[in-house]
Structure formats: C-alpha cells, structure tokens
N, C-alpha and C positions, 0 to 999 in steps of 0.2 A: 114442556113445564118450567124449566131451567135452561136459560141461554146465555152462553158466554161470549164476550167479544174480546177485547184487548186486556187480558187478565193476567196480572203478575201475582201467582199464589192463589189457589182455591182448593179447599177442602170440603168433602162431604163426609160425614161419620154418623152412622147409626140412624139412617134416613129411610122412610118408606116413600116411593114414588109412583102414585098410581094415576092411570089415563093420561091422556095428551097423545101428540103425534110422536113425540121424542121426549123420554124422560129428563135426559141431560144433553144439551144441543149445544153447536158451537155456529156462531155467527161469521162470515167470511168477512172479517174486518182487519185480523193481524193475529200475529203469534200469541198464544196463552200458554203460560207455564209458570210452575208445574200445577198439574191438575191431580189431586188425591182423593180417592174413593175408598171407603173402609166400611164393611159391616153394614152395607145397604141393600135395599131391595127396590126392583123395578116391576112393574107388573100393568099390564092393560093397555100398553102403548100399541098405536095403530100402525107407526113405521117400524122404530127401533127401540131400545131401551137408551142406547147411548150413542151420540153421533160425535165424533172427534174431527176436528179439522184444524191442520198446522199448529198441533198440540204435542205437548210431553206429558203424558198421564200415566198413573199408576193406579191398581186397583187390587183389591184383596178381601176376600171371603163377602163375594156377592152373590145375590139371587136374582135371576130374571126369568120371567116368564108372561105367555099370552103376547107377543109381538107380531109383527107383520112378517115381512119377507125375510129379514135379518134381525138378529137382536142386538148386533154390535157393528157398527160401520167405522172406519177411520180412513182419513184422506190426508196424504201427505203429513203423516204424524209418526211420532214415536210412542209406543205403547207397550206396558207391561202389566199383565193382569194375572193374578193368582187366586186359585181356590174359589172357582166360578161354577155355580149350579144352574143349569139352564133347563128349563121345563119345556118341552117340544110342543110345537103347534103344526097343524097341518098345512098351514099357508107357508110354511118356511121354505125357502129356495137355497140360499146360503146363509148358515146360521152368522159366522162372522165374515165380513168382507173388509178387506184391506187393499185400498187403493194408492200405489205408488208410495208406501210407507218407507222410512229410512231404517226402522228396526220394528219387530213385534216379538215379543215373548209371552207365550200363552202356557201357563202352568197349572196343571192339575184342575182342566175344565171337565165338567161331567154333563154330557149331553144327554138328558132323559127322555128319549122319544119312544112313546108306546105304540108299537104296531106299525106306524109310517114314519119314516125320517124325511130329512130336507129332499127336496127334489133334485137338487144341483150337487151341493157340497156342505160339508160342516166347516172347513175353513178355505176361503178363496182369497189368492193374494195375487197382485200384478207387481211389477217391477217400477222402481222409481226412475224418474227421469232426471237429467241435468247433472247431479252429483252423486257419485258413487253408486253402489248397488244395494238392493233390500237384504237385509237379514233377518230371518225368520227363525224362530226355534218355538218348537212345539213339545212338550213334556208331559207325560203321565196325563193324557186326555183320553176320554172314555167315549164311545158312541159306536151304534151298531147297525142300527136300520137304515135302509134306503133302497132306492129302485134301481132299475138298470141303467139310469141315467147319473146316479150318485157317486161320488168320489169322496172318500174322506178328506183328503186334501187335494185342492185343485191350484195348480200354479199357472198363471196366465200370463201372455206377454204383451196384453193391452192392444192386441192386433197391430200396432203400428210396425213397420218394417218385417212383416210377417215372421215375427219372434227372433229376428236376427239383431246382433250388436251393432250399434252404430255409435258416433261420436257422443251421444246425448244419453245413451243406455248402457249401463255395464251389466254384467251378469249377475243374478241374485244366487244367494246361498239359503238353503233350508236344511236346518237339522230337526230331525224327528226321533225323540228317544221315548220307548216304552209305551207307546200310544197307538190305539186302533188295531190291537193285535189280539185282544182277549177273545172278542167275538166280532164278525163281520156278517151281515146278511149276505148268503152266498150268491143272491142275485144283482149285487152293487158291481158297478163298472171297474172300480178299482180301488185299492187304497191310496195311491198318489197318481194323480193324472197332470202331466206336464204339457203344456202348450208352447211348443218351440225349444230350440236348443240353449236358451239364455239361462236356465235354471241348473244349479248344481248343488249337492247336498250329500247328507247320510242319513240312513235309516238305520238305528241301532235298537238294542234293547230287547230284541224278538224273542220270545219264550221257545225255547227247544221243544219240538214234538217229543213225547215218550218213545222210547226204544220199540221197535217193531216186534210183536211176539215170534217165539222160534218157529223155524219153518216145520219142524216135525218134533215130536216128543214120544216116549216110550213109556206106557204104565207096566211094563213087564219086569217083576222084581227078580233080583238074582236068587239063584237055587238055594243058596245058604240062608235067604229071608223068606223063603215060602214057607207057608204053614204046612205043618206035617214032614218037614224035610229035616234029616238029621245029618245029611252028609255036607260036611264043609271041607274047605279046602285049606292047607296050611302051607304056608311059604317057608321052604327050608333056607336057612342062612347060608349064604356063601361063604366056605371057610377063607377063601382069599381076602374077603371083605373085613377089615379090622372093626372090631367091635367099639361102640361107644365107650369113653371113659367112665369108670364106676363114679358114682354118686359120693361126696365127700361125707366122711363119718363125723359124728358130734363127737368131740371130746369128753372124756368122762371128767 
C-alpha cells in the first residue's frame, strides 16, 4: 500500500491501512529515517503489516490483524515499538521477525491468539553482521498458545559459522522482562530457544510461585478449648523471674 525509499522524515498518525501485500513497506534503495507511526491500524495484509529495511523507526499504539506468516518484519534496522495489539491468525509462523537488526525494543505487545498460536515463534531474531552485535529488549509482552515446535522467543545465528563468533559477527544481547510468564501452553517447546552460543542476556521479572501448602496439619483442639471441658492449666510464675514494672499512675 505505502512504499518508502530514501526518505528523511516520515510520520503516520491515526491511519487505517487495509489490504495489500504489505501495509507499510520499504524499497531497497537507501536508508530512511526517522519513521514514526502512531495510533494506526493495519489489517488484511497477505504478507505482513510492516516491512522495514535499513530503517530507524518507532511506533506506538498500533493494532494489527489478519496477516500472513509474520505481522512485522525488519531487516538491518533499528526499531522501537510500544503498545501493540496483534490479532492472531492460523497461518502465523513467526509473528515478529528481526533479520540482522542493530537494536530492537518491543514493549507491551499483546499477541492475542485464540486456540492456536504461531507454529514457530512469537519473536524471532538473528545477529547483525559487520558492525557490533544485536541488542534486543522485550518487556511486558503477553502470548501463550503454541505447538510443540513453538518457542516464545527464538534467537538464531543465521546459520553462518555454525553459530560461532568470527571477525564479522559479535555476540548478541537479549533482555526479557516480565514477558511470557503469566501463561504458556504446556506443550510448547520452550520460552527461549537459542541457536548457537553467540547470544547472551537476562530473563527477569518472573513471578514467584505461591508457597507450598504445609506437609501436615492437625485439627485437634487443645483440651482447654474442647466443648464441655472445664479443665484448664494455669502456669505458675517463677519467683526468681522479675515481674514487669507497674503501669504509671495518672496524677490527680
């Protein structure tokens, strides 16, 4: 529907984009930045809602639904997207795909899949080539359904060098906070699946489980509290133990 080339400054606000192969696309012509999307809706795209190539883009308060295999694709870009609602489809493979991106920040994404989730992952990312490593941050994202081949976050090495570091590829860093921990389908493969030893990171903000119940408990009441029992035990004060000081009197 909308294709960007070598653009310096592009904004999309309060817009509904329906149909087409890609709602917002990028031609492989040159860098385009910054691209800002706000309060917009993408629907009924056959491939994906947003395709970003060699781009610095930001998005906030977006709605996406009825897409192909992925709803968001970024290649060699830097992206920051917050407050995104995704209506799931049965054809989804990896909902968010990040190919060799410099950095990516996904905050407060709601992946609403009913009954069947994506077949491969909710977020898929590979390492950046040539300069530095990929910085990936995932915060407050929710999604729970999937198959035996589905991982919530899948970190790939892009196959080259069997996932080992070399002169053109640095290790990537992934931070996951308060995401994919409220409910996950017990048949899913994993929360985070890592391909190769080139990814490092932290997984924080996991809710602690409730304390286990006591191993045993007794419903037997003490004799003094049983119905019909008048026998009580009175503890005698030890004369060697000093008494507590008297309470201060009120002056007349």
